[in-house]
C-alpha positions in Angstrom: 44.1 -9.8 15.1 44.7 -13.7 14.2 45.0 -12.5 10.2 47.1 -9.6 11.1 49.8 -11.7 12.9 49.6 -14.5 10.2 50.3 -11.6 7.6 53.0 -10.1 9.4 54.9 -13.1 10.0 54.5 -14.4 6.6 56.0 -10.8 5.2 58.6 -11.0 7.9 59.6 -14.3 6.4 59.5 -13.4 3.0 61.9 -10.3 3.4 64.0 -12.3 5.8 64.9 -14.8 3.4 65.7 -12.9 0.5 69.5 -13.8 0.7 69.0 -17.7 1.1 66.0 -18.2 -0.9 65.1 -17.6 -4.4 61.8 -15.7 -5.1 59.9 -18.8 -6.0 60.7 -20.1 -2.6 60.1 -17.3 -0.5 56.7 -16.6 -2.1 55.8 -20.7 -1.4 57.3 -20.0 2.3 54.7 -16.9 2.3 51.8 -19.5 1.3 53.4 -22.2 3.8 53.1 -20.1 7.0 49.9 -18.4 5.6 48.1 -22.3 5.5 49.7 -23.4 8.4 48.6 -20.4 10.5 45.2 -20.2 9.4 44.8 -23.8 9.7 46.1 -24.1 13.0 44.5 -21.0 14.4 41.1 -21.5 12.3 40.9 -17.8 12.3 38.8 -18.4 8.9 36.7 -21.5 8.1 39.5 -24.3 7.1 37.6 -24.7 3.5 38.2 -21.0 3.2 42.0 -21.4 3.6 42.0 -23.8 1.2 40.8 -22.0 -1.7 43.1 -19.1 -0.9 45.9 -21.1 -1.4 45.8 -21.7 -5.3 44.9 -17.6 -5.1 48.3 -16.9 -3.4 50.0 -19.6 -5.9 48.4 -17.4 -9.0 49.2 -14.0 -7.4 52.7 -14.8 -6.0 53.5 -16.5 -9.4 54.2 -20.0 -7.9 51.8 -21.6 -10.5 49.0 -20.6 -12.8 45.4 -20.7 -11.3 44.7 -23.5 -13.3 47.8 -25.8 -12.0 47.1 -24.8 -8.8 43.4 -26.1 -8.9 44.3 -28.9 -10.5 44.8 -31.1 -7.2 41.2 -30.1 -6.1 39.9 -32.8 -8.3 42.9 -35.2 -7.7 41.5 -38.9 -8.3 42.1 -39.4 -4.3 39.4 -36.6 -4.1 37.2 -38.9 -6.2 38.1 -41.7 -3.9 36.7 -39.9 -1.0 33.9 -38.4 -2.6 32.8 -42.0 -3.8 33.3 -43.1 0.0 31.3 -40.4 1.1 28.5 -40.9 -1.3 28.4 -44.6 0.2 28.0 -43.6 3.6 25.2 -41.3 2.8 23.6 -44.1 1.2 24.0 -46.4 4.2 22.9 -44.0 6.7 20.0 -43.0 4.7 19.2 -46.6 4.9 19.9 -47.2 8.3 22.4 -49.9 7.2 24.9 -49.1 10.0 22.2 -49.5 12.6 21.5 -52.8 10.9 25.1 -53.7 11.4 25.3 -52.2 14.5 21.9 -54.6 16.0 23.1 -57.6 14.1 26.4 -57.5 16.3 25.6 -55.8 19.5 22.4 -57.7 19.9 23.6 -60.7 20.3 25.9 -60.1 23.4 25.4 -61.5 26.7 28.7 -61.9 28.5 31.4 -60.6 30.3 31.1 -56.9 30.7 34.6 -56.5 29.5 33.6 -58.2 26.5 31.0 -56.3 25.5 32.9 -53.4 25.9 35.4 -54.9 23.3 32.3 -55.9 21.1 31.3 -52.6 20.6 34.7 -51.4 20.4 35.2 -53.5 17.4 32.0 -52.9 15.9 32.4 -49.4 16.5 36.1 -49.7 14.4 34.3 -51.5 11.3 31.7 -49.1 11.1 34.4 -46.3 10.9 36.6 -48.2 8.3 33.7 -47.2 5.6 31.7 -44.5 7.3 33.0 -41.2 8.7 34.4 -41.6 12.3 31.5 -38.8 13.4 28.9 -40.8 12.5 30.0 -44.4 13.8 30.9 -42.7 16.8 27.4 -41.1 17.1 25.7 -43.9 16.1 27.5 -46.6 18.9 26.9 -44.2 21.6 23.2 -43.8 20.9 23.2 -48.0 21.3 25.8 -48.1 24.0 24.4 -45.4 26.4 21.6 -47.6 26.7 23.9 -50.1 28.5 24.9 -48.0 31.1 21.3 -46.9 32.1 20.6 -49.9 34.0 23.9 -50.8 35.3 24.9 -50.5 39.1 28.3 -48.7 38.6 29.8 -48.5 42.1 33.1 -46.9 40.9 31.3 -44.7 38.3 33.7 -45.8 35.7 31.9 -48.2 33.5 30.0 -45.2 31.6 33.8 -43.6 31.0 35.2 -46.6 29.8 31.9 -47.0 27.2 32.0 -43.7 26.4 35.9 -43.0 25.5 35.9 -46.7 24.1 33.7 -45.9 21.4 35.2 -42.6 20.6 39.0 -44.1 20.8 38.0 -47.2 18.4 36.4 -44.7 16.1 39.5 -42.7 15.5 41.6 -46.2 15.2 39.1 -47.5 12.8 39.4 -45.1 10.6 43.0 -45.9 9.9 42.7 -49.3 8.6 41.2 -47.8 5.0 41.6 -45.3 2.5 38.4 -44.1 2.9 38.3 -44.5 6.8 40.1 -40.9 7.5 40.8 -38.1 5.3 44.7 -38.0 6.2 45.2 -41.7 4.9 43.9 -40.6 1.4 46.0 -37.6 1.5 49.2 -39.2 1.9 48.2 -41.8 -1.0 47.4 -38.4 -2.6 50.5 -37.0 -2.2 52.7 -40.2 -2.8 51.0 -40.6 -6.4 51.9 -36.9 -7.1 55.0 -36.4 -5.9 56.8 -39.9 -5.7 54.6 -41.6 -8.4 54.0 -44.4 -6.1 50.5 -45.6 -6.3 48.9 -47.2 -2.7 46.2 -49.3 -3.6 43.3 -49.8 -1.3 44.3 -53.2 -0.2 47.8 -52.0 0.1 46.8 -49.2 2.7 44.8 -51.8 4.7 48.3 -53.7 4.9 49.6 -50.5 7.1 47.0 -49.8 8.7 44.7 -52.5 9.9 47.1 -53.8 12.0 47.3 -50.8 13.5 43.6 -50.7 14.0 44.0 -53.7 15.8 46.6 -53.2 17.9 45.2 -50.0 19.1 41.8 -51.5 19.7 43.9 -54.0 21.9 45.8 -51.2 23.5 42.6 -48.6 24.2 40.8 -51.4 25.7 43.5 -52.6 28.3 44.3 -49.2 28.8 40.7 -47.9 30.1 39.9 -50.7 32.2 43.5 -50.1 33.7 42.8 -46.0 34.2 39.2 -46.5 35.0 38.3 -49.5 37.3 35.1 -51.0 37.3 33.1 -53.1 39.3 30.3 -53.8 36.8 31.0 -57.7 35.6 28.1 -58.9 33.6 25.6 -57.6 31.3 22.5 -60.0 30.8 20.3 -57.8 28.4 21.4 -55.3 25.6 17.8 -54.8 24.9 18.2 -54.6 21.5 16.5 -56.6 18.8 17.6 -57.5 15.4 15.8 -55.7 12.4 15.1 -57.3 9.1 16.0 -55.7 5.9 13.4 -54.3 3.2 14.3 -54.2 -0.5 16.3 -50.8 -0.5 18.4 -51.8 2.4 19.1 -55.3 0.5 20.3 -53.5 -2.6 22.5 -50.8 -0.4 24.1 -53.9 1.5 24.7 -55.4 -1.9 26.5 -52.4 -3.5 28.3 -51.6 0.1 29.5 -55.3 -0.2 30.2 -54.6 -4.1 32.2 -51.5 -3.2 34.5 -53.9 -0.5 35.6 -56.2 -3.0 36.0 -54.0 -5.8 38.5 -52.0 -3.7 39.9 -55.0 -2.1 40.7 -56.8 -5.5 42.0 -53.9 -7.8 45.8 -54.9 -7.4 46.4 -58.2 -5.4 50.0 -58.7 -3.5 52.3 -60.9 -5.3 51.6 -64.0 -3.2 47.8 -63.5 -3.8 48.8 -63.2 -7.8 50.8 -66.4 -7.6 48.2 -68.7 -6.0 45.1 -67.4 -7.6 46.5 -66.9 -11.0 45.2 -63.4 -10.9 46.4 -60.0 -10.5 42.9 -57.9 -9.8 40.8 -56.3 -12.0 43.0 -53.6 -12.4 40.6 -50.7 -11.8 42.3 -48.1 -9.5 40.5 -47.4 -6.0 39.5 -43.7 -7.7 37.7 -45.5 -10.3 36.0 -48.0 -8.2 34.6 -44.8 -6.0 33.1 -43.4 -9.7 31.6 -46.5 -10.4 30.1 -46.8 -7.0 28.9 -43.2 -7.2 27.3 -44.2 -10.3 25.6 -47.1 -9.3 24.0 -45.3 -6.2 22.6 -42.9 -8.5 21.4 -45.1 -11.5 19.9 -47.8 -9.2 17.7 -44.7 -7.4 19.4 -45.4 -4.1 20.6 -41.7 -4.0 19.5 -38.4 -6.0 20.3 -34.8 -6.1 18.8 -34.2 -2.7 21.4 -36.2 -1.2 24.4 -34.8 -2.8 24.9 -32.1 -0.5 24.8 -34.4 2.2 28.6 -35.3 0.9 31.3 -34.1 2.8 32.3 -31.2 0.6 33.8 -29.2 3.2 36.5 -32.1 3.3 36.9 -32.4 -0.2 37.9 -28.9 -0.5 40.1 -28.8 2.8 41.9 -32.0 1.0 42.3 -29.9 -2.5 43.8 -27.5 -0.5 46.4 -29.8 1.1 47.6 -31.2 -2.3 47.5 -28.0 -4.1 49.9 -26.5 -1.5 51.8 -29.6 -1.6 52.5 -29.0 -5.2 53.4 -25.9 -4.8 56.1 -26.3 -2.3 57.4 -29.2 -4.8 57.0 -26.8 -7.6 58.9 -24.2 -6.3 61.8 -26.3 -4.7 61.0 -25.3 -1.1 60.2 -29.0 -0.3 63.8 -29.7 -1.3 65.1 -26.9 0.8 63.5 -27.8 3.9 64.4 -31.9 3.4 68.1 -30.6 3.0 67.8 -28.5 6.3 65.9 -31.2 8.2 68.8 -34.1 6.7 71.4 -31.8 8.4 69.3 -31.5 11.7 69.1 -35.6 11.4 72.3 -36.1 10.0 74.2 -38.8 12.0 71.1 -40.1 13.9 69.6 -43.8 13.4 66.7 -43.8 10.8 64.5 -45.4 13.4 65.0 -41.9 15.3 64.1 -40.2 12.3 61.2 -42.0 12.0 60.3 -41.3 15.6 60.6 -37.3 15.2 58.4 -37.6 12.2 55.9 -39.6 14.4 55.6 -37.7 17.1 55.9 -34.3 15.4 52.5 -35.1 13.3 51.2 -36.2 16.3 52.1 -33.2 18.4 50.5 -30.6 15.9 47.4 -32.8 15.6 46.9 -32.3 18.7 46.3 -28.4 18.4 45.4 -28.3 14.9 43.2 -30.3 12.7 44.5 -33.4 11.3 43.8 -32.8 7.5 45.5 -29.6 8.2 48.1 -31.2 9.8 48.6 -33.9 7.1 48.8 -31.2 4.3 51.6 -29.3 6.3 54.0 -32.2 6.8 53.2 -34.6 4.3 55.4 -32.9 1.3 57.7 -32.5 4.0 58.1 -35.9 5.5 58.3 -37.0 1.3 61.1 -34.6 0.6 62.8 -35.7 3.7 62.6 -39.3 2.6 64.1 -38.7 -0.5 66.9 -36.7 0.4 67.7 -38.9 3.9 67.8 -42.1 1.8 64.6 -43.1 3.9 61.8 -44.8 1.8 59.0 -41.8 1.4 56.3 -44.1 1.5 57.4 -45.0 5.0 57.4 -41.5 6.2 54.3 -40.6 4.2 52.1 -43.3 5.6 53.4 -42.5 9.1 52.0 -38.7 8.9 48.6 -40.0 7.2 48.3 -42.2 10.7 49.7 -40.1 13.3 48.1 -37.1 12.2 44.7 -39.2 13.0 46.2 -40.8 15.9 45.5 -38.2 18.9 43.2 -39.3 21.5 43.9 -36.8 24.3 41.7 -33.6 23.7 38.4 -33.2 22.8 39.3 -31.0 19.9 42.0 -33.7 18.6 39.2 -35.5 16.4 35.3 -35.4 16.2 34.7 -38.5 17.9 36.7 -37.1 21.0 34.4 -34.0 20.7 31.2 -36.2 20.8 32.5 -38.2 23.7 33.1 -35.0 25.7 29.7 -33.9 25.0 27.9 -36.5 26.7 29.0 -35.5 30.2 30.0 -38.9 30.9 33.7 -37.7 30.8 35.8 -34.7 32.3 38.4 -33.1 30.4 40.8 -34.7 33.0 39.6 -38.2 32.4 40.4 -37.8 28.5 43.8 -36.5 29.1 44.8 -38.9 31.6 43.7 -41.9 29.5 44.5 -40.2 26.1 47.8 -39.1 26.8 49.1 -42.8 27.4 47.4 -43.7 24.1 49.2 -40.7 22.2 52.3 -42.2 23.5 51.5 -46.0 22.9 49.9 -45.3 19.3 53.4 -43.4 18.2 55.6 -46.4 19.3 53.2 -48.8 17.7 53.5 -46.9 14.4 56.8 -46.1 14.7 57.5 -50.2 15.4 55.6 -51.2 12.3 57.1 -48.5 10.1 60.7 -49.8 10.9 59.8 -53.4 11.1 57.2 -54.0 8.6 56.4 -51.6 6.0 59.7 -51.7 4.3 58.5 -55.3 3.4 55.4 -54.1 2.1 56.8 -51.8 -0.2 
């Protein structure tokens, strides 16, 4: 039924625009509507829709099949593949547990401080491994905290569970490998504008939002869910010693971070150090790390399927869709229409509209799919409106991964809900406030700070 509905809408749009759009633009519009409809409804697997996008481009004559497939191994896909393989190694040798134990086992303090430390630990893990994995790991550890706690109001477990889920989402915004929408924004900017966002460069955009959101999450959760739990005296965890393979994995992990951060240094650091960076792109570093993991024996062919290939295919489809919209001229057409809609309004209002439109769609649709739809349009709007397309693309990359309201919004939300410690109304009560705050923080930084970072 859904498939038929999407097909009908696409067909009607194709014929209804025959007098206003050229054939290539109408064909790209069909692809956009089909992709948006199937991604939003998830009537078929998201990756299947991604594969359909280059096929439709070939059948409708927008691009050749080989050209349409090229984005499926864009350098950004290599960056994420390297990040995924590093995360596989971290999980395989329980290095994530090591990080968590080392930090959480040393906490014996006020209950609020314990929650804050757990949230910061979760966010740190989420910067480097999937937010799903970091949420699942930290919930396993943190739920042990709530077992022997005398919680008269019954809210402490809600704060802990939601704090972990929400900080995992916020942590992923700080790096290019933290969440897929950040990498997608960098990929679209490279392909459509020719602007390369370095690993450190992205962190200058995303890390302040991560830190501000963790502070906001911490404060809001204790306000919305007041608790009478004051102190936790024994976390009940013991630090673990690393064996040889774990030490080797840790060395590769640290090397990856250092190489990603020093690829291209900002000008003040370049002047101070007399060194501009090693010059390798983030994607090349990811390839080096991937090769090193296999050559060192830390990973083998049995580990390769554990990388998140579904997400890689999804990103390839999103980048392919963006290329189709750009090549056909539909991006420019939509951007001009949006420019008329926003004409005369202050720049900050346009930024606000882009931020909350992206956030709103991601509430009901996959964040990666939402980014795939909005990124080429936002970049086109920036070019035609005289607003930095870099700023608008980063806004979309961040706000499409900034939903805290519903279990379907992000995998961490779903995991938190599955614990049975929180109900839907609890998540909505806190999440809607944090969605608004997150959007406002992003808009404020985008308007006041980001133009100085480009």
